[in-house]
N, C-alpha and C positions, 0 to 999 in steps of 0.2 A: 504494500500500500504506500502510495506517495504522499508526502506531506502537502498540506495546503499552502498556497503562497504566503499567507499570513503567518502560519506556523514556521515555515522555512525562514521567513524574515526574522521571526522572533529568535530562532536558534542563532542565526547569523548575528543578530544584534547582541545577544548574550556573549558570544565569542569575541565580537569586536570590543564590547565593553570590558571584558577581561583583559584583552591585549592592551587597551588604553590604560587600564588601571596599573598593569605591570610597567608600562612605559612611564607613567606618572611617578610611581614609586622609585624607579631607577633615576629619573631626573631629580626627584626630591633628595635622594641619597647623595647624588653628585653635587647638588647645590649646597647641601649641608656640609659635606666634606670640603668643598671649595671655600665656603665662607670661614670654616674653622681654620683652614690653612692660611687664609688672608689675615686672620686675626693672630696667627702664630700660636694657636692653642693645640695642645695635644688632646687626644680623645679622653685621657684621664682627667685633664683639667676641665674639659667641657662637662664630663660626667659629674665632677665635684661641684662646678658652678651651677649646673642645671638641675641636679638632683635626679638625673636619669642615668641608669646603670651603663657601664661601658659596654656590656653585652648587647643591651638594647640599642645603643648608639652604633655599634658595629653592624648590627642587622639593618638599621636604618640606612647607613651610609653605603651598604652593599646593595641596597635596592630590594632587600627581602623583608624588611620590617614595616609593618603597618602601625603607624603611631597615632595616638589620639590627639585631638586639637589641644587639649590641656598640656600634654607633654611637649607638643611642638612649640607652644607658646613659651614654655620654660626653656627649651633649647634655643629658640630665637632670642629670648631676653638675655640668656647667658652669652651668646655670641655678640649681641649688641645690634641686631637687625630686626626689622619688622617681619612678622610671619609671612607677609606677601613676598618678601625677598626669597624665601625658601620654596614657596608653593607656586610661584609664577611659572607658567608653562612656556615652552618654546626656547629658542636660543637666548643666551644671556646677552644683555645690552652692553654696549661699550661703556667704558669708565665715565665718559662725558655725560651719559644718560643719568647716572646716579648723581653727578654734580648738579646737572640742570634740575633734576627732581628736587634736590634739597633747596635750590634757589626758589623754585616754584612754590614750595610749601610755605615760604616766608612772604610771599606776595599778598598784597591786599586784593580784594575782588576786582577793583577798577584796574589795578596793575595786571591782573590775570587776563582781563579782556584785551588790554593793550598788547600783552605778550603774544596772545593768540593771533591778533591782527598782524603783528610783526612777522611771526612765523608763517602765517598764511601768505603774506606778501613775498616772503623769501622764497616760497614755493610757487610763486605766481607763474613762473615759466611753464609749469606743468599744467596750468589751467587753460592753456590755449585750446585744448580739446573740448572745452565747454561750448565753444562758439555756436554749434547748431543743436545742442541738447538742452532739454528743459524737463525738470522733474517736479511733480506735485507731491507735497507732503502734508500731513495733517491727520486728525482722527477720522475714523470711519464715520460716514454721514456728512462729510464736509462738501461732497460733490466731486471728488477727485476723478472717478471713472467717467461720470457723465460729462463733466467739463473737459476732461482730458481728451476724450474722443472728439469732441467738437473742436477743441483747439488744434489737434493734430490735423483734422480735416481742413481747417482754415489755413494752416501753415503749409499744407501739402507734404507732411512728413509722416512716417510710421507712428502708430500708437502701440505702446507695450504696457500691459499691466504686469507688474513684477510678480504678482501671485501666479499668473499663468506661466511666466517664464520659470518660476520655481518648480511648478508641476511638470513642465517639459523637461527640466534638468533632472529631476528626481524620478520621473516616470510614475509617480503616485500623487495622490491629492494632498493638499496642504493638511487637511484633517488627518489623513493617514500618517503623515510625517510626525505630527504632534503625538498621535496615539501610539505609534510603534517605536519612534526614536526619541521623542522629547524635543524640548525647545532648543537645546544646544545644537542638535542636528539641523533643525529648521534654520537657525542662524547661519550655519555653514552653507546650506543650500541657497539661502538668500544672498549671501556674499558671492557664491559661485554664479548664481543666475544674473546678478547685477554685472559682474565682470563680463559675462557672456554678451549681455545686451550692449554694454559699452563697446565691446570689441566688434560687434556686428553693425552698429549704427553710429554714424557721425552726426546725423540729424534725426532726432526722435523726440517724442513726448512720452515720458515715463510716469506712471502712477505707482506709488509705493505703499506698503503696509504702514499702518499708523505707528507701529512700534519700531520701525527700522532705525529711527533716530536714537533709540536707546542702546544700539550697538555701535560704539564709538568708531571702530575701524571702518565699518560699512558706511556709516553716515559721512565720515570724512571723505571716503572715496566718492560718494555721491556729490558732496559739496565741491570737490576738486574737479569732477568730471562733467557736472551739469549746472546750468542756471536753475535755481530752486525757488519755488513759490509755495508759501504756507497758506493753504486754504483753511480759513477759520469759519466757525459757526458757534452760536451759543450752545451750551450743553443741552438745552431743551430741544433745539433744532436738530442737533446730532441724533438725539434719541428718537425724535419723531420721524426723521428721515429713514433711519434704520428700520423702524417698525413699519413704515409705509412701504418698504421693500418686501414686507411679509416675514421679516425676522423678528419674532417676539421673544427671542432668547434673553435680551437684556432685562426683561421684566420677570422672567420665569424664576420663581423661587428666590427672588432678591428684592426685598422691599426698599433697599437702600441703593438701587441701581443708579439713580441720578447722582447721589453723593459719591459713589464709586467713580462715575464718569468725570465728575468735577475734580476728583483727586488725581485721576490719570492725567487730565488736561493740565492741572497745576504742576504735576511732576515732569511734564514734557515741554511746557511752554517755553522755557529758556532754550531748549534744544531746537524746537520749531522756529524760534526767533532768529536762529542762525541763517535762515533762508535769505535769499537776495531780495525778496519782496513778500508782502503779505496782502491777501485779499480776503476780506470778510464777506461771506456769502449769506449772512443772517438777514432775513427779511427780503431777500432779492429773488427775483424769478430766475429760472435757468437761463433764459435769453439774456437778461441783464448781466448776470454773473459771467456768462460766456463772453459777452462783449468786453466787459471789464478785464477779464483774464487775457483776452487777446491783446488788448492795449498794453497790459503789463508785460506780456511775453515779447511783444515786438520791441519794446524798449530794452528789455534785457538782451535780446538777441542782437540788437544793434550796438550793444556795448555800453548802454546807459544803465545805471542802477535805478530801478523803478521805485518810486515812493509808494507807500501804502495807499491804495485808492480810497477815496471817501465813501 
């Protein structure tokens, strides 16, 4: 008897998760050993300062030991680094990264904004590819799909919904990605799909999922590669539009749905505000919003920074 596709995927997912866990433990051990060496500490000294046995440390550094968060905090504190320095995945950053990070931690919010602008300007030469691309960001119900299609038609360029590109890349639905593999896998597919769309189109209108902005690396890629417009709407209109599409899930089993929506919007508004322009679609007809968006888009594509329309 052959396994069903879902069961087969489940087995593959478990195996992949095990391999990922082994890789993570190996990296964790290497980072711990590396930081201990930089500090000039012997394993015996680290054991004494952290309260973690030498045997446990040896297993951790060899990539065989699974350590609790509490013990990991003790080890990090004894070495004199944050836990994040030990658990961060991927290749280690250059020394300059750590020095810049320390400088950033001491900046005031206004100075942080200025530092971001300076770094963005420094990378300005890589933004030349934005010339013919425009992306719409914002919460679900702001009108991204409806207005995006109309805008693409007016501009005579392709229209791409990133959700559809994700499904084409993964060969399964977005719902299945979340159900079978989880949000982390979805974020990887989202990044891969965006890279594919950018590689395939020099001129395009893209609509993104509302949460893309919460994934810093993917959002920065979008900002670097596309002119961006934040489509706004009031929380009440967001909810009403989603329900008007026949989706009553926002209200099912959740009497505080509106408060949750406001909380999500509050949590993302500073990220959405990084867009090149803002268009509030509250109280506007589709035709009026489409006309306003077209004006904003043409200004951005002509090289002008568009002000927020009234």
